[in-house]
N, C-alpha and C positions, 0 to 999 in steps of 0.2 A: 456288654460291660457287666462285670460282677459288682454287686452292691456290698460295700463293706461299712459296718457300723462300729466305731470305736467308742466304748463305754468309758466315760471319764468321771472322776470323783475329785472332791477337795483333798488337799494334802497328797496329791499324786506326784509321781516323778514325771515331769513334763515330757521328757523324751519318750516315755512309754506311750504317750499319746501321739506326739508329732513324728516320732521315728517311723512307726508302721505306716502312718498316713503319708509321709513323704515317699516311702518305698513304693506304695501302691499307686501314688499319684504320678510318679515318674516312669513307671513301667509302660513301655510302648510309646513313650513321649520323648524323653530327653535323648536317648540313643538315636532315635529317628531325626530329632532336631539337629543333632551334631552332624549326622550323615546326610542331611538335606533330603530326607524321605518324608512321606506323608505321615502325619501323627496318627497313632492308633492307640488312644488311651484304653487301658484294660479294666480300670476300676473306677467306680463312682463311690467316693469316700466321704463320710461325714462323721463328726463327733457328736455324741449326745450325753446328757447327764440324767440322773434319776428324775429330777424335777424340772429339767429344761433350763436351769440357771447356769450361767458361766461358772467355771471351776477355778479355784485358786490353788495353784500347785505348791509343792513343798518349798520351792525356791522363790515363792512370792509372785511368780508370773500368773497372770489371769488369762485363761484360754476361753475364747468364745465357742459355744456349741450351737448346733443347728436346731436343737429342741430337746424335748423329753424322750426318754427311751420308749415311753408309751405311745409316742407318735409313729414309731417304726412298725409298719405293717408287714413288710417283707424285706428280708436281707439275706444275702448268701453267706455272709461271714460276720460274726461279732468278735471284736477284739477287746478283751478286758485289760485295762491298764493297771499299773502297779501302785498300790498305796503303801506308804511307809508305816502307817499305823494299822497293823493287821487286825487287832482286836476291835478297834473302833469301826473299821470298814465292815467287818462281819456283823456287828450289832446294828449299825446304822443303815445298811443297805438291805433292809428286810424285803423290799419289793423286787430286788434284783434276781434272787434265786428262782422264784416261780416264773419270772419273765424269761430267764435263760432256758429253763426246762420247756416252756411253751414253744419258744423258737426252735430249740433243738428237735423237739417232737415234730415240728413242721418242716424239718429238713435243713435247718440252718446249721452251718458249721461254727464252732466256737474255738477261739484261741485265747489263752491266758498268758499274760506276760509277767515273768518274774513272780512277785508275791501276789499277783492277780490269780495265781493258781489256787490260793486259799479260798477265794470266793467261788471259783468254779467247783472246787471240791465240796464246798458247803452246800451246793445245789444237789449233791448226790450223784451227779452225772459221771463222776470219775470213779465211783465205787467199782472195784474189780478191774480197773484199767490202769495202764502205765501213765505216769505223769512225772514232771520234774518241777523244781522251783529253785530259788537261789540257795546255794550250798550253805549259806550262813544260817538259814532257818529250817533246814531239812529235818532236824530232830524234832523241832516244835511241830512241824507239819505232820510228821509220823504219829506224834502223840494225839493230835486232833483228828486225824483222818486215817486210822489204821487199815481201813478197807481199800485204800488206794495203794497201788504198787509204785511207790516213789522210787525214782532212779535219779538221785541227785548228781550223779556223775555225768549225766547227759545234758547237753546244751539245749536241746529241745526234743519233744516227743510227739508222736503221731499215733492216736488211738481212736479209731472209729469216728472220724470227723471231729475229734476233740484234740486240740493241740496246746502244748505248754512250752514256754521257754524258761531257761534257768536263771537268767540274771539280766540286769539293766540293759547292757548293750546287745544282748542276744535277741532282743526284739527285732533287730535288723536281720539277724540270721533267720529267724522264724518267718519274717515277712517275705524274705527272698525265697525261702523254701516254699511258701504258699504261692508265690508268683509261679514257681515251677509246677506246683500241683495243678494250678488252674490253666497255665499257658505254655508249659513245656520248658525244657532245659535251656534252649537258646535264649528265650526271653529272660530267664533268671540270670544267666551269665551276662547278658547285656546290661541288666539292671545293676548287678554287682560291679561291673566295670565302670559304669557311670558314677557309682558311689565310691569307687576305689575301696571296695570292701572285700576282705578275704572270704571267698565262698568255700563252703565245705567244712567249716568248723563244726564239730559234733560233740565235743566233750568239755566239761567244766574242770576235769581233773587237774590240768596244769595250774589252774588258778586257786585250787582248794587247799588251804593249809590243813595239816593234820592236827586235830584238836585234842588228841591223846585220850579221849573217851573216858574221862574221869567222872562223868555224871551218874555215879552209882554209889551204893552204900556198903559195898563189900570191902572192908578195910584190908583184909588179907590180900585181895587181888590188887588193890591200890598200891600196897607195898611192893608187890611183884612188878607192877608197872614201873614204879620208881626205880627198882633195881635194873630193869632193862634199859631205862632211859639214862641212868648214870653209868652203866657198864656196857654201852653199845659196842665198844671195841672188842669185847670178849666174845668167844664162840658161844652160840646159844645152845644150852644143854637143858632141855625141858625136864628130863628125868631128875637132874640135880636140883633144878629150881623148885620142882614140886617137893622133893625130899627136904630141901632147906626150910620150906614153910609148913612141913608136916603133913603133906598130902601124897596120895598115890598119883601117878602121872595122869591116868584117865579122869580122876576126880578133879584134878587141877585144870586140865584142858577143858572139861565140861563147865566148870565154874567160871573160868576165865572167859569163855565164849559167851556164857549167859550174862556176864557183867559188862563186857566191852563190845560184844558183837563180832570179835575176831578170835582166831586161834592165837596162842602165844607166839608161834613162829611168824604168822602173818603180821601181828602187831610189832614184833621185833624188826621185821623188814621195813615197816612203815616208819619206825623211829629212825632207822639208819637212812632211809630215803629223805626224810625231813632234814636230817643233818646235811646230807649231800646237797639238797636244794639251796640251803643257806650259803654253802661254799660256792655253788655255781652262780648265785646271784651277786656275789661280792668279790670273788677271787678269780684268778686266771690260771688255776692249776690244771695239769694234764689229767686225763681220765684215770691213768694208773695212780696218780697222787691222790685224787679224790676217792677212788675206790679204797685205797689203803687207809685214808683218813677216817673212813666210816666203818672200817672193820672187814672189808672184803679183800682177799688176796688175789682173787681172779677178777680182773677188770671186765672181762666179757660177761661173766655171770652177773656182776654188779649192773652192767648195762641192761641186761634182760630184766632184772628186778626193778630197776628204775623205770624202764618202759612200762612194765606191768602196772606200776602204781601211779604213774603220772600221765601215761599216754604219749610221752615224748622221750626221745633219746636224750642222754645228758647234754650233748652239744646243742640239740634243738632247744632244750630248756634254757640253757645259758644264752643262746642267741635271742630268745624271746624276752628274757627278764634282766639281762645284763648289758645288752648291746648299747654301745656308745655310737651315736649317729655321726658319721663323718660327712660333713657338707662339702668337702673338697673333692668329691668323686667326679 
């Protein structure tokens, strides 16, 4: 049996403790129980806190722990749960980062759930490695940890025995992925079926709203962004837009990319896709109608652009976010 240690804190999201623990606890157990086979538990799981005291979660729930993290001599995997208060967690958990480094150097794998990635990054172990976190705090993470190769579009990442998951519910996806890493695909599929959980989710992009990237001080570029957002039905002419604001095309493109992180054309596509997402979430228009409503005359081209930016085809996006459940099937 693999030993798993879940590191818990006060003001934590309770499911980021209990979710992974439940996944690891049922692996090799519940499926076998249903099919009247011998139980083969795969993991020995316990929760610990920094000082050994029970933790009070953000929802008011108190969760008992098995002891202090300092009581852990050997463990195969440490799972860092997700605190809502990032700054407080980084400043109050001063003993955690050396503890993580010590166990990692001794061969322990580490998985960080959602905003728990901040604490793992604070240890320095993620420097130069790929990681992810919740899409809503991605920019803040990049500012704090520029040496980490953050991939906020990913639901979870795997980098040299260091794992990260992107958001609250993705702790289940990551835990099932780790079941597969340790015990193979069949065990992971059985566990997912028992949980009635969709296996194989890999991206946060369908869930990530476009924030229009206005967190910069270039007023000229901000004006050009507003022009794109207000005139998204018009054909994109980068040359004319640059001329209208008194710049050459190359200067405009370079300055726009420096301010927003995107090229003007890519940004314009994202504006149109965001408009299309709102239609798909609320209306039952055809693909041709939606394409025309956001400025594309070629529906097949629009479909490719939408897939590139969201990871889903338009109809798949509508099914995920607009579906009305019919209980009379």
